[in-house]
C-alpha positions, -999 to 999 in steps of 0.1 A, spaced: -237 -496 557 -246 -532 539 -277 -551 538 -283 -591 531 -268 -597 498 -288 -627 487 -325 -614 476 -343 -621 508 -376 -610 486 -375 -638 465 -378 -660 497 -405 -643 512 -426 -640 483 -423 -677 473 -438 -684 509 -461 -659 510 -475 -675 473 -473 -709 489 -497 -698 520 -518 -681 498 -522 -709 473 -529 -731 501 -563 -711 515 -572 -701 475 -563 -724 453 -594 -738 440 -607 -707 432 -575 -692 418 -562 -681 381 -526 -688 380 -501 -678 357 -469 -700 355 -448 -681 329 -414 -692 318 -395 -667 296 -364 -658 281 -351 -629 265 -320 -623 244 -310 -589 229 -279 -572 209 -274 -535 209 -244 -515 196 -234 -480 211 -215 -454 193 -206 -437 227 -211 -466 247 -194 -446 280 -212 -414 271 -180 -393 270 -177 -358 258 -147 -367 236 -128 -400 230 -159 -420 219 -161 -454 219 -182 -481 201 -193 -511 223 -215 -543 215 -238 -553 242 -250 -589 245 -275 -597 271 -292 -629 279 -324 -630 303 -342 -657 315 -369 -655 337 -401 -665 356 -436 -650 359 -459 -663 391 -485 -657 400 -528 -660 409 -555 -640 414 -585 -653 440 -618 -634 452 -594 -616 480 -562 -621 470 -537 -610 439 -502 -621 441 -475 -617 417 -436 -625 415 -416 -619 385 -377 -627 382 -355 -622 358 -317 -628 354 -297 -606 335 -267 -615 318 -243 -586 306 -215 -592 281 -199 -562 264 -174 -563 238 -153 -532 223 -154 -528 184 -121 -504 182 -88 -507 198 -91 -497 236 -73 -468 241 -41 -472 264 -48 -466 299 -84 -470 298 -106 -501 307 -119 -524 288 -156 -528 279 -157 -566 291 -142 -555 323 -181 -545 331 -193 -578 322 -220 -590 350 -247 -611 358 -277 -589 374 -310 -598 391 -346 -584 388 -373 -593 412 -405 -575 416 -430 -590 441 -469 -574 442 -495 -587 467 -529 -575 476 -551 -591 504 -588 -581 506 -591 -585 546 -626 -573 546 -648 -550 525 -632 -519 536 -598 -528 541 -569 -539 514 -538 -548 524 -505 -546 502 -473 -555 503 -447 -547 474 -411 -553 469 -384 -549 445 -348 -561 442 -324 -548 411 -286 -560 408 -276 -535 381 -254 -507 366 -281 -486 356 -282 -455 375 -318 -445 364 -330 -476 385 -320 -454 416 -336 -422 408 -365 -418 384 -353 -383 376 -317 -391 374 -297 -369 347 -264 -390 357 -269 -415 332 -230 -416 326 -221 -436 356 -218 -474 353 -210 -484 390 -227 -518 398 -252 -516 431 -277 -535 447 -312 -514 454 -342 -531 474 -375 -510 477 -401 -527 504 -433 -514 506 -460 -523 531 -495 -505 528 -534 -501 542 -562 -485 522 -593 -482 545 -627 -473 530 -650 -449 551 -679 -455 533 -685 -451 498 -668 -415 494 -637 -415 515 -605 -437 515 -573 -433 537 -543 -450 528 -511 -453 547 -479 -467 530 -443 -471 543 -412 -476 519 -377 -487 529 -351 -483 499 -316 -494 505 -289 -489 482 -258 -509 483 -227 -502 460 -201 -530 452 -175 -509 453 -165 -493 488 -156 -463 472 -191 -454 464 -216 -444 488 -245 -462 502 -277 -451 515 -309 -455 533 -344 -439 530 -373 -443 552 -402 -428 535 -441 -427 549 -470 -418 528 -503 -408 539 -532 -403 513 -566 -390 520 -589 -395 490 -624 -384 479 -642 -408 455 -663 -387 436 -671 -423 414 -655 -454 411 -639 -437 381 -630 -401 395 -612 -394 426 -592 -367 446 -564 -373 464 -547 -353 493 -509 -369 494 -486 -362 522 -451 -375 521 -422 -374 547 -386 -390 542 -356 -395 556 -323 -401 536 -294 -414 552 -256 -416 534 -229 -434 547 -199 -411 542 -197 -375 535 -229 -365 517 -252 -347 538 -284 -367 554 -319 -347 545 -356 -347 555 -378 -342 526 -415 -330 530 -441 -329 504 -477 -323 499 -498 -327 467 -537 -326 454 -539 -351 429 -569 -355 405 -574 -388 390 -603 -394 363 -606 -427 341 -630 -422 307 -636 -452 286 -604 -449 265 -584 -419 283 -573 -419 320 -559 -386 337 -541 -380 365 -529 -341 374 -513 -333 406 -493 -302 422 -481 -289 456 -448 -282 476 -418 -302 483 -390 -288 508 -358 -307 521 -337 -296 547 -301 -307 552 -287 -323 585 -252 -301 574 -259 -264 589 -236 -252 561 -260 -263 534 -293 -240 528 -329 -261 527 -341 -261 495 -380 -259 480 -401 -261 448 -433 -261 438 -438 -294 425 -464 -310 402 -469 -338 380 -495 -349 350 -499 -376 327 -527 -383 300 -529 -415 286 -553 -430 257 -557 -466 246 -576 -489 228 -589 -514 239 -592 -492 269 -573 -497 304 -566 -523 319 -557 -540 288 -520 -549 292 -513 -550 255 -536 -523 237 -536 -523 197 -533 -488 200 -516 -459 227 -507 -425 231 -493 -410 263 -481 -377 276 -466 -368 312 -450 -339 326 -431 -334 360 -411 -311 381 -396 -318 412 -360 -324 432 -341 -356 420 -338 -380 453 -303 -395 450 -278 -371 457 -244 -380 462 -219 -352 470 -245 -333 479 -254 -328 442 -292 -319 441 -312 -303 409 -345 -290 400 -358 -315 371 -383 -306 342 -391 -339 325 -418 -340 295 -422 -373 279 -446 -389 250 -450 -423 239 -472 -440 209 -477 -471 192 -500 -492 173 -501 -531 162 -508 -532 124 -522 -563 107 -525 -578 140 -488 -588 138 -463 -555 134 -460 -537 163 -445 -501 158 -434 -477 187 -419 -442 192 -413 -422 221 -387 -401 239 -382 -375 265 -368 -341 274 -353 -332 308 -340 -304 320 -315 -301 352 -310 -269 371 -287 -276 399 -289 -257 431 -255 -253 445 -235 -250 411 -243 -226 379 -246 -261 360 -278 -266 340 -282 -297 320 -305 -305 290 -311 -337 282 -328 -355 251 -334 -388 244 -359 -402 213 -361 -439 203 -382 -461 177 -390 -498 174 -408 -521 145 -415 -555 157 -433 -588 147 -454 -609 165 -450 -645 157 -473 -653 184 -488 -644 221 -454 -656 234 -430 -648 206 -421 -615 193 -389 -601 176 -381 -561 174 -354 -540 161 -352 -504 176 -327 -471 174 -322 -445 201 -306 -414 204 -299 -395 233 -282 -358 240 -269 -342 270 -260 -303 267 -244 -286 292 -236 -253 303 -204 -265 317 -178 -283 299 -171 -324 304 -206 -328 307 -219 -328 272 -222 -360 251 -246 -377 224 -248 -413 221 -266 -432 191 -277 -475 192 -292 -500 173 -308 -528 195 -327 -562 180 -345 -585 210 -359 -617 208 -386 -622 234 -403 -658 244 -427 -664 273 -451 -692 274 -480 -690 302 -484 -733 317 -505 -720 344 -543 -728 341 -573 -700 339 
């Protein structure tokens, strides 16, 4: 199963931007922001192996551009980044093992978001994202298999409709198509079709209760069993002045096409609390503190490898003296496998300190530690890394 290699989303996005620009350019806030980032990173255990750790340096160059505009009824954003990765072994490569620079590659990240207020009660949306990457976390938010380095492309397309029934009720309908295509034929490609329905009761413009139902079909190209998932949750959202709360819970059932595999189910929940100053929707607050927790299954399970994931994360940051930016964050995830005695605990913590030379130029240094502790041999690893980053991005658009 293959999909079109060139990022079609980029072509579609540019055409849509040109269309909306033609009808509302005079009233629009326009963003044209060329950007470039460069970084150096050193890992003590680059391949995340239980034994035979190898030190590798990573050099990353990321030119790109942010485009967008916002008018009375229309908002369109397009972000593109080219990701050029180059690797260098710091020690002699053991006989029979691949060199780190064999993984050198040029990836791409494209994110497109659009919203159009067709009339007072109807909001139309179209979102698309495309990644060419070696990071397995891009294929599954709850991934515990961070040791894989196979290159793949992933595209997620999500059209949506939201209709307001008066001041209190809103109904939403979304569809998401996800395609994952690996560069090597030995790996297993997949596609997912997901429908999402929301019935939202708005207590106020900042408080709501959302009954959300999702159903999706996951199809694999080779031996992994296809499956169908059904999930229903009740989600409460509240926006205070400085604090945003999201809390919800429900039930998730997954049925496999392979009759030899037992179906699985779990209670599911999600909770997040974020405090920031200045308050949301400020994109770059002076201070922030965030906590989140979640329980659910992983979605991407090649070789029928599924687990129940408990994940807790926390992040905090503050800008001192208007220039010095300090951030710290981390997460813990427990992965309890369904068809195995395997159980993993994954820990990650990082901290960074940066200097804001100007709104368009920042420099930062960060350090991180990652550890996976499994009850089965062969799955443990730990990795320490240090990274230095220089980011430049200047908006030449008009307001």
